[in-house]
SEMI-158268 format. One record per residue (C-alpha): residue in three letters; x, y, z. Coordinates in steps of 0.2 Angstrom, whole numbers, plus 5000, padded with zeros to 4 digits. Last residue first. Layout:
<rs>
alaXYZ...
</rs>
This chain:
<rs>
lys497349815002asp499249784999ser499549785017ile501449815022val501049995028leu499549945039asp500249795046tyr501849875051val501050025059glu499849915068gly501249825076cys502049985081asp500650025092lys498950125094val498650165076arg497650295067his497350315048thr497050455036pro497350575050arg495850675056tyr496350845062lys494850875075asp494650695080phe496550675080glu496750805093gly495350735104glu496550695119pro498150785118ala499450735106ala501150695114gly501450525107trp500750345109leu499250365098val500050375082gly499250465067ile499550395050ser499450515036asp499150505017ile500050615005gly499550774995cys500950885002ala499851005011asp498850855018ala500350775025val500850945032leu499250965041ile499250785048asp501050805055ile500650975062tyr499150895072arg500350785082asp500950605083gly501650575066val501850445052met501750535035val501350415020ala502150405002ala501650304987lys502350434975asp504050394980cys505550484988ile504550614998ala505850665012arg506250835004arg504350865003val504150825021leu505450965026thr504551095015ala502951045024lys503851065040asp504151255037ser505251305052thr505551475058lys507151575062glu508251465052ser510051475058leu509951305066asp509551225050pro507851135049gly507750945049ala507650815035val508350635037val508250555020ala508650375014phe508450315032arg509050155040asp510850225040phe510550335054tyr509950195066gly511550165077lys510850255092glu512250385091arg511950405073leu510050435075ile510350555090arg511750655081asp510750675064ile509250725074phe510250855083val511150935069gln509650935058pro508651045070lys507050955077asn505651015067thr505550835059ala505450745043val506250565044cys506350445030leu506150255027ile506050185009lys505150015011gly506049855005ala505349735017ser506949725026lys506849915029leu505149895036lys505649755048asp507149845054leu506250005057leu504849915066glu506149825077pro506949985082ile505250065086gly504549925097pro504550025113tyr504850215110phe506650255105asp507650345118cys507950515124met509050625135ala510450625122tyr509850795115gly510050875132gly511850845131asp512751005127gly511751035111tyr510151035121phe510751155134asp511451275121arg509851255111tyr508751305125leu509751455129ala509751515110val507851485109ala507551585125lys508651725119lys507651745103thr506051725112asp506551855124lys506751985110ala505151935101ser504151945117phe503851775126gly501951725128leu502251545132arg501151465118met501351595105ser503151665107phe504051515116thr503151385107glu503151465089val504951495090leu505351325096ala504451235081pro502951125085gly503250945088met503450915107phe502851075115pro501150995118lys502050875131val502851025141asp501351065152glu501050885155his502850865161ser502551005173leu503251185169pro504151295181pro503551465186arg504551605177asn506051695182phe506751705165arg508251595169glu507051475178met505851465163val507351435151leu508051285162asn506251225163phe506151215144gly507751125142ala507350995156tyr505650955149ile506350945131gly507750825137pro506550715147leu505150725133thr506250655119asp505250495118leu505850455100leu505150385084thr503450465086gly503450595100asp504850685093ala505450615077asp504150625063phe504250475051ile504050465032ile503750295025asn503950285006lys503250124998tyr501450125005met500050005000
</rs>
């Protein structure tokens, strides 16, 4: 059914909440703001940092620039490593690769960080394309990243947030919404991915099926 499987990273392939939580709370402390809970931070997994600091947390343009720099300094110094694959993801990637699928990543996580994570975990070579924004980019257009990752017309976007569904629609491809990530309850009822799955086994069955 699908030849080219494009994965989001945060909340889909990787449980990056520990590092994201620590990074955001470092920023909140430096700006003398109240700390955030894990539940507060979950919705920040997926959208671009500039959007989160400015629109979600109400930082001014000047403070947003400083906050993003501070967060990225922390993340680059070791915060990026505070993550792991979700259960079943390594096995899913291996099985899909063995089945001849073209695996790609399209993520708002900066290119330098997602490359580093996947290399250190030994999975970088599973992917034909790993597309993330450059650190110098002020905003991230995820649809552009997904277009970079489309290697075959039979492509599908696998993600855990509304942005993944929107960019799949914008790129004219199907979407698979995974229920183990950071999406709040009801998000997929509103944004309606082509498919919804609750575990990696369902992803495999769906993309392998020729029906």
